[in-house]
N, C-alpha and C positions, 0 to 999 in steps of 0.2 A: 503493500500499499504506500501509495506516494503523497506525501502531504507538503505542499507549496507554502513555503515562507518567503518572506524579505529578510534581505542582506546579501553578501555578497560570498561568504566562504565560511566553512566551520571554525570557528576560533580555538584557540589554543587556551584562552583565557576564559574562565567562566564566571561571570558577574554574579553579584549577590543582586538578588531582585528586593526593591523596597516595597514594601507593604503600604498601601495606603486603603483608606475608607471606602467601602464598595457600597451599593444598595443591594439589597435582596430582590426577589421577585418571584414571580409563579413559574413551574417549569416551562423551560422553553428547550425543546429538541433543536438539533443541529445536524446537517447531512452530514454523510461519513468522510468529507475533506473537510475543508476549514469551515465554520460557523461564518455567518453573514453579520456584517459590522451593524452595530446598534449605539445607541448614544444613552446607555445606560451602567455604563461603567461594569459592563460584564466578564471584563477581563482582568478583573483587581480583584483577589479575595476578600472576603466579607471580614475576616479576621484571622490574626496569624495560624498558621497551621491549617488552613482551610484551601480548598481548590477554587479558583474562578467557575464563576456560574457558565462562562461560556467556553470554557477547556475542551479541547477534543484532545482524545489520546493519538497518539503518532507513532511510540515505539517503546519497547520494554527490554530490558535485558540487565546484566551486571550493572550495569550504570545508571540504574534506578527507572527511571521512565519520563518521556519527552513529552510536552502536551504544546499545541498550537492554539491559539487564539485570535480573532482579528478584534481589534478595539474599535471605538467610537469613530476614530479617524480612518477608518480604512488600514492600517497598518496591524500588520500580525507578528506576534509575539511568540517567540518560540522558548519555552522553558524546560530546563533538566530539573526533576525532581531527584535528589541524589538519594539512596538509601539512608543517611544521616538523617535526612529530612530537610537539609538545605534546597532553597530554590535557587537556581541562577539563570540568567539571561543567555541564550545561546544563539549566535548570529550564522544563520544558514538561509538558504533560498529554497531547499527541499529536504525533507527527512523522510526517511524509507523504513516501513516495517520490515525489518531483515530477518525476524523469527528466530535471533541468536542474541549473543550478548555483544555484537557490534554494534556501534552506533553510527550508521550509514548516512551520509547526506549527498547532495549532487549539486554543483553551481557550473556555469560556464562551460559545460562540456566535461567536467571533471566530475569523477566519483571519489569521495574521500571516506575511507571506514578508520575508524577510530576503536582500538581494542583496549576496553577497560582495565584488562588484566595486565598488562604489559605497558600501558599508556602510549604505544605507538602508535603512528598514523600510516596509512597506505593509501595510494592515490591512482586511479585508473582515468586516463584521458581517452573519451569516446571518440570514433570516427564515424558513428552511425546514429542512429535512434535508440535511446535506452528504452528496453521492452520489460525491464525487471531488475530487482537486486534480491539475493538470497545469501544470508551470511556477510561474507566480504567478498562476494563475487557479484559481478555485474554482468548482464546479457543486452547485447545491443543488436538490431537489425541492419544489416547494411545489403545496397543492391548486389545482386549475386555477381561472380565473374563472369557467366555465360551473358552476363546482359538480360537474361528475363527471370524476375521473380527477386526475391531476396533469401540471403541467407542469415541464420542465426550464430553470432560469435558468443563464446566466454570469455570474460576477462577476469584474472586473477593476479593478486598481488602478494606473495608469500616471503616476507622478510625483505622485501626491496625487490625480489626478481618479479617482474611482471611478465605474464604469460596470456597469449591470446591463441584461443582454439576456436576451428570454424567445426560447429558440430555437424554431424554426418548420420543419413540415416543407415539400415542396416546393409544397404547395397552400394554405400557408398555416395550417395547423393546428397547435397548440401541439404542441411536440414532446416527448411525443406526447399529445395530449389524447384520451385515449381511456380509459373507465372501468377502475378497477382497474389502470393502467400503473404498471409501475416503473422506475425507470432505476439504471445503474452506471456508472462511470467505470472501463474494466479496464485501460487502459494509455495512453501516452503516448510520443511521440517524433518524428520529423522524416519528412515525408514525401518523394517522389522530388525536389521543389524545394529540400530543407532547410527547409521551414517547421515551424514547431511544431505538432503534430497530435496529437488526443486520439480513442481510441476507445471509443465509447459501446455498451452493450447497452440495450434495453428489452424489456419485455413488457406487454402487454394485452391489448385487443379492438378491432376496427375493424369497420366495417359495410360489406358487399361487397354492392350489389343486395339490401338490406334483410335480409342475414344477416348476425348478429354472430358473427365468427370469432375464436379465440386468435391473436395475430399476436407474432412474438419478430424484434424485427430488430436490426441492427448498423447503426453510422454512424461514418465516420471524420471528423473536424470539423476545420478549421484553427483556431489559435489565434491572434488571436483571432477569431470567425466574422464574417462579414459577409454576409448575406443569408440565404434558405432553405436548410435542408439536406436533401439528399435522402438516404433510409434504406432500405435494401434489408432483405429478408426475410433471416434466420439460415439459413443453407444446410441443406436436408433437413428443415427443420422442426424443426431443433435446440431446445432449450432451455437456459437458464443458471440459475445457484443464486449464492449470496452468497459462495460460494468461489471463484468463477469469475475467473481471470486472463488476460489476453492479451497481446499485443503489438503494436506499431507501429513500422515500420522503412520506408526509402527502397523498399523491394522486398516487403513483405509487410505485411497486417493478418491478424492470427490472434486467435482464442480458443478456449478449452476450451467444447464443449457436451456437453449430457447427452443421451442416448439414451433411447430408450422401454423398452428392456430393463433399465434401469437401469446400462448401461455411458459411457462418454466417449470423444468424438472430439477430435481435433484441426483446427479448421477454420480453413482459411487461403486467401487470396486474394492472389495476385500482383498489384501495382500494374500497371494498364493489361489486366488481364483480365476479363472478364466472367464468367468459371466459376470456383466457389471448388470447395475441394477437402477432404474428410474423412479423416483417418488414425484408424483405431480403437487407441486407447490400452489394448491387452489387455496389453502386457508389464509393467505396474506394477499394483499393489492399490490401490484407495481413491481418494480424488478428488484428480486430477492438479493440478497447478500448472506454468504455462507461466511459466517463469523468462525467457524473452526469446528473441530471434532475433537471430542475428548472422550476416551474409550471409546465406546459404542454409539455415543450421544451427539449426532451434529446439531447445530445449533445456526438458527438464520432469522432473517427479519427483513423488512422490505425497505429498499433505499429511499428515505424521504426525499421527496421533491424540497429543493432548498427555499421554494417561495412558500411551502405551506406555514399557516399559522402555528402559534404554540400550544394549541389545543389539539394539533395533530399529533396522536403518540403512533409511534411504529414500536409495539412488543418485542422482546428478542424470544423465540420459541426454541423447544427442543424436541427431538425425537430419536427413538432408538432405531439404528440401522439394522442391529441383529433380529431384532423382533418385530420390526415393523410396525410397532404401537402408534398409537394416536399422537398427535403435537400436544406439547403443554408449555405452557408461559412460563420463563424464567425472570425475566426482567419486564416491568411495566412500559419500559422506552427502552430504546438502544440508538446510538447515534454513530461510534465508530470503536474499532477495538485495536488492540497491539497481540501480537502472539510472542510469547517467552521461548526461551531456548528448550525448557524442558517440557514444553507442548501446551502449558496453560495460558489462559488468556486473560489478558487486561481490557476490559470493558467499561466505556464511558454511558451510562444510562441511568435507570432511575427504579427503585424499587418501589414498593408501596408505602416504605417509610422513609427511602433516603435517596439523597443526588448525589451522583459521584461517580468514582472510580470504583469499579469492582472487579477482583479477582475472582476465575473460575478453574477449578482444575488443579489446584494447588493440592486438594486434600483427594483427588482422584473423583471427585464428583462434580455435578455443574452447580451445585449451591452456590448462588453468589456472597461473597464475603467483601464488605466494604472498606476499599484501601484508604480513600481519601474522599470525604464528603465536601459539598460545598455550604453546606450547614443550611441551606434553602429547605424551607417546609416545600415537598413535592406538592403541586397542584391537585387538589381532589376533584377526582372526574369519576363518572360512572362510566366504567370498561365495558361492563356487559351485564345481562339480564337474564331470567329465565321465567317469563309469566306465560302460560300457553294461549293461544290465540284462540283457543276454542274447548268449552271443558261440559260433559254432561254431570249435572248433579242429581240424576234421577235414583243412581244407587245409594242406599242408605249410609252416611257414614264419609260419605266422599269428601275428601279436602283437597285443596288447590295448593300444588307447591308453589311458592314463590321464593325466589331469589334474586338478588343484586350483587355484581361485584365492583368495587372502588379502585382507585388507585392508590389507597392507602387504607391503612386497617382503623385510625383513630378518628373515627365519626360515627354518626347515628344515620339509620336509614328509616325513615318512613315513607310506607307505600299508601295510597291513597285510591281505593275504586269508587267509581262515580257510575249510577245506572243511568245511562243517558235518557230513558223516556221518563224518567220520574225524578232524576237530580238527587237520589238518596246516594249517601257516601258512607265509606267506611275507612279509616285509617288504621294501619297496624305498622307497630314498631318492628323490624326485623331485627333479627339477633346475628350477633358476629359469630361466625365459626370458627373457632380456636382462634390462632394468633393470623388467620388468613384475613386480608380485605373482603369477605365473601360473607354477605348477610342474608339470612335466609327465614322463611316463615310459612305459615299455611292458613288459608282462608278456608274457615268451615262452611261455607255455602250459606252464611247467615249475614243478612244485610238489612241494617235500621231496626234489628231484633224480629226479622222475620225472616222465612226463608226467602233467598233473593232470586227476584223476578228473573225472568225470561230476556234475552235479549242483547242489546249491545252495551259494552261498559269502555269506559276509558281508565288507565290506570297512571298512574304518576309517582315516580321514587323520588323522593328530595333527601338528598345527603347533606350533610352539614358536619363540618369536623367538630372536634369537642371543644375546641376554644370558640366555637362560633363563629369564624372569621372565613371560613369558606364553604362554598354553598357548590353543587351541582344537582341537575335533574336528567330524568330520563322519563318517557312516557311511550303508550302502547295502547292496543285495544284487544278486548278480552269479550267473548259470546258466550254466553250461558243459555244451556238448553235444559229443561225438565218435561217429561213426559206430559202430555194434555190430560187433563183431571175436568172433568165435567162439573165438578162443583167448583171449580178455581175461578174466582171473580177478580183477583188481581194478577195474573199472568205470571205466577211464580211456582204453577203446577201443584200448588197442596191445597187440601179441602179450607172452603169459606162457608162456615154455617150461617143461616140467617135468623135471627132471634126476635120476635115483636112482643114487646112488654105490654103491662096491662094499661098503660098509657096511650099506646098507638106507635112508639117509637120503635124503629127498626135498626137492629144492630149486627154488624157482620165481625163474627170472631174467627180470624185466620188461624188454621192449625201449622205447625210446622211439617215438613214435609217429609219427615219419618220421624219414628219415637225418640224421645229424649230423655235417657234414664229409665228407658224401657216403658215408657206412657206415652200415649197421645197425648200431647200437650197444647194448649192454647199459645199462640203468639202475640196476638196484638187485637185489641177489640176496637171497633171505628162505628162512630154513630152514622147512620145514613140518614134520617131523617124522621119526620113525624108525621101523623094524618096517616098512618098504615091500617087504624080500627075501620076504614072504609071498606077492607077486603074481607071478606068472607072465609078465603081460602088463598094463601101465598105459598108458591111451588117454586123450588129452585129447578129450572129447566134444562141446564146443561146449553151448549152450543147451538142456538136452535136460529140465530140470526146471522149465520156465518161470518162474526167479526173474529172468531178465534177464542172468544171467553166465553164465560158461562153468563146466561141470562136467567130472568125471572119473568114467570107468568102469575096473574093473579086476577080473582074473580072479584067483582064488586058486588054491593047489595042488590042491583038491579039485573044481574046475571051478565053483564059484559065481562068479556077476557081481555085483560090488558097485557101488552108485552114492554117489557124493560129490557133494552139493549144493554149488555155490557161494555163497560168503554176500556176494560182491562187494567184499571188502577183501583178497582173496588167500587165503583160508584156505577151510575146507571144514565143512561141518555132519557130524555123526556118519554113519557108512555105513550106507546101507539095501541089503538084498539083492532082488536082481531077479529072480534065479533060478538055478536049475543045469544042470547037462549043458552048460557051456561049456568043458569038457576037450576036447572033438570040434573044437575049433577052433585051427588052427594061425596064424591070421592074423586081426586085427581091425584097422579103419579107421575111425574116428569123426572127426564134425566136419564133414562136407561134406552140402548140402543136395542130394540127387539128385531128391526130388519136386518142388523149388521151391515148397514150401507154407510156407516161410519158420521151418522145425523141422530142428535137425539130425539127420542119420540116423546109421545103424551099418552095417559091413560086415564080413562074418565068411566066411573059408575054410575049409573043413570037410577031415578028412585023406584025403577022396576026390577033392579038387579042387573042389566044387562052392561057388560063390559064393552068398553069402545077402545078403538086404538086410533089414535091421530099420528099418523107418519110424518116424523119432520123431513123439512125441504131445504133448508139451509138457507133461506130467504126471509130476511128481515121484514118485507112489505106482506109477506103471507107465510108465516112459519111453519105451517101444518097443512097438510094435504086433507083430501077426501077422508072421512072416518070411515073404519071398519068394525064391523061388530065381530067381536071373539066370542061370545057366549053369555048364558045367562046363570043365575043364581049367585050372583056376587054382593046381593044386599044383604048376606048374612055377616059381611065381614065389618068391621070398624074402623081398621086402618088397613091402608094400601099402599105399597111403598117400593119404588122401582129403584132394585139394588145395582144394577148392572150384571155382567155376567159373571157371578160368582162360583158357578159349577163348571165352566169351562166347554158348554157345548154352544153352537152358533146362536147370537143373539142375546139380547140382554135378559135378566130375571125378574122376577116379582116376589115379594113376599107379601102376606096377607093375614091379618089378626081377625081372627072371630070373637064373637059377642063373650065367649066363654073364656078368652085370654090366650087361646091357641093360636100359634103361629104355623102358616103352611107355606111352603116353597112351591112356586110355580116356574118351572125351567124351562126357559126358551128355547125355541129350536130354529129361529129365523122368521117363522109366519105366524106362529101361534105358541101355546104352551103344551108342555108334557102333562101327564096326570099330576095331581098335586101330590106333595111330600110332607107328612107331620115333621115340624121343626121339634116343638115341644109347646109346654104350658106357661102360665105365669106370666105371660106378655102384658096382660092387663095394668102392670104395674108402670108402665110407661105411658106417659099422655102422647109422645111422638116418636116414631120410627123413620130414621133419616137415612135414605141410602147416601153416602156421604163420600163416594167414591175411594180410593186407595189412602186411608191415614195410617197404615202400620208399615208401609214400604216393601211390602212383598209381591206388588204389581199385581193383587187381586183387590176388586172394589169392598168395601166392609159396611157395617150396618152400625148405627148410634140410636140408642135407647135413652131418651129424655122423660124424667118424671119427679114426681115429689120424692120418690123414695131414691133418688140419686140419677147419675148419669153414666153409661157405661157403653162401652166398645165392644163391639162383635165382631172379632176377625174371621173373616171367612178363610175356609181351609180347602177349598175345592171340591168336596165331597157334597154328595146328595142328601144322603141319610142323617149325617151331622153335618151341617154347613158352618155352624160358629161356634167360636171359642170366645170365652167372656174374659174381657179385659178391664181394669179400673182405668180412671182417667181424672185428672184436676179439671178438666171441664165442666163447667157451672155450677161446681161445688157451690152448695147452700143457695143456689139459686132454684131449685127444682119446682120452685111456684110462681116463678118470677115472670115467666113467659109463657103467653098463650098461644104462641105458634112458633115451630122451629122447623126450618127445611134446609 
């Protein structure tokens, strides 16, 4: 890696840097080369012992490490940070990441290498274009002697003796002596035997059977070279560009390759293997940078656009080359890297807690260890979230997982859900997961004290640092679905019961969509209005108007049937007249679907004891079709209830209570009823029997009995001979004589 800096030549004297006051700021990432100039003092450390916030890493070795930083005047400062902690100015025009203990610079066509162990300098004078540096060796590209293409040369200086070697391929051709050939040194390291090694990429043309073909190759060369070099085709016909980076380790050689569709892959070959592999890098956007390989773990990031703002983070990711596992994040931000002689890395970036230089690989792992911090608090950012786009809340006990990841852990996260249609809100404080900046929680499907309504929601995660100084937000949408319930009046899938008191006030009790603590429990009571004593009978009729919500029908003292269309929020539109002549009916039962056509029907018993069937139409203007007589003999029943399909055959069922308190089940078959089955006696204890839909969360409709002696839930169990199991409930406790009608 080449870091361009100002100045003329490597200076023998290292000048001590004077520390001045700096201003702190939010996290500002920099490109892999030199950071852009700003006027915020970012090249001056905030205090002694700290790193300037604009510093980028250029090289590391036994000499310590070298950083570069462009100041507010556009001048680039180069500083050597010695192992003893002293910081000195370094005068050079370019600093190279040599992957060794040599400090290498170049200026005016001369490459200078300084050996910190001996304190000696060596110099290489270039004749062509410098294409890379490794250890104390420079590589340059020259026009080929043949006049076609270019040649790659290696320059060495050992104890003052300069040698120049033209690299050749296995058949003696100049490496690589083909027209339009280009070369690049992309990485240096040590091979399996511990020898210094360099990875070179080249591209051009070669002639095969008189056919001139494009050719892209890679070669791993020992330093110094000794003899012809065998070069191989870059895997999968891949290509590379000037931004390509690579890695050489005792186990792997790897580089970033470009694909024909504009994507990028990580091409890697295990030492001793003859087969290379490509890993598509689809998890990052932009040109990838291979920071290095530690053991079996490759570390990579996206090269950031130099014009990107400070809010743009380029995380450093890792993935295991041996197992092919999924990538995971090592640092929240990455901008530059230097490679040490022992194979470890020094990375400029930021974790969730700190900003500065991090060492990776010194202990054999990729766990980042802060070497030098800037003293700056990392900007608080929401870096990821996991909130489902849609969720079904039909299954009892369903909870919705919520998680938000931040750039730092010293914060709180509040996530607010808002139901779009009603504006109801819920705010949850998420809990931090261990030491990670991951905050998690779960939503139990309850909103504003009731089962959450169906439909669209928005969510917003608000993150605040513990000191209250930093904030960030993220938002999205969530869709909730619950199965339709004929007794649901506010579109949340749960049963609503309507109860009229002696004063004529109508109340709505919204039950939870599934049992709470093993019991069917009311969630919320709402006053609908007064004046309902004008009606002889009130019946929850199911969705008969086509609006998707439960409706209400009522018969007044003059015999008119009125329809109240549900609005889906627990209220109704203004009533519409269905028709007259209903004073001739002694009992009504609505909400069950006898015809099994998806529409709620209505049953009525006349004074002569005939049962009439009114098929639902799904139209608000004409909710019922022409009546059909089912049969006679129904005058002996004092209660008639449409309970829905509790047995499992086609069509909805009815239960009827006779004057002796015996309850009978009529199983629907889609066009009528089978013979009645005796359920049991004692049902005179209840003033009302209500087919309440599924209140126990098992997918079958249930029955609720209301009376002075108490209210009970009768859970249907799918059998004909013994269809119900009684359960206690706190619904209407102490109110057994309060209501004159429950439906």
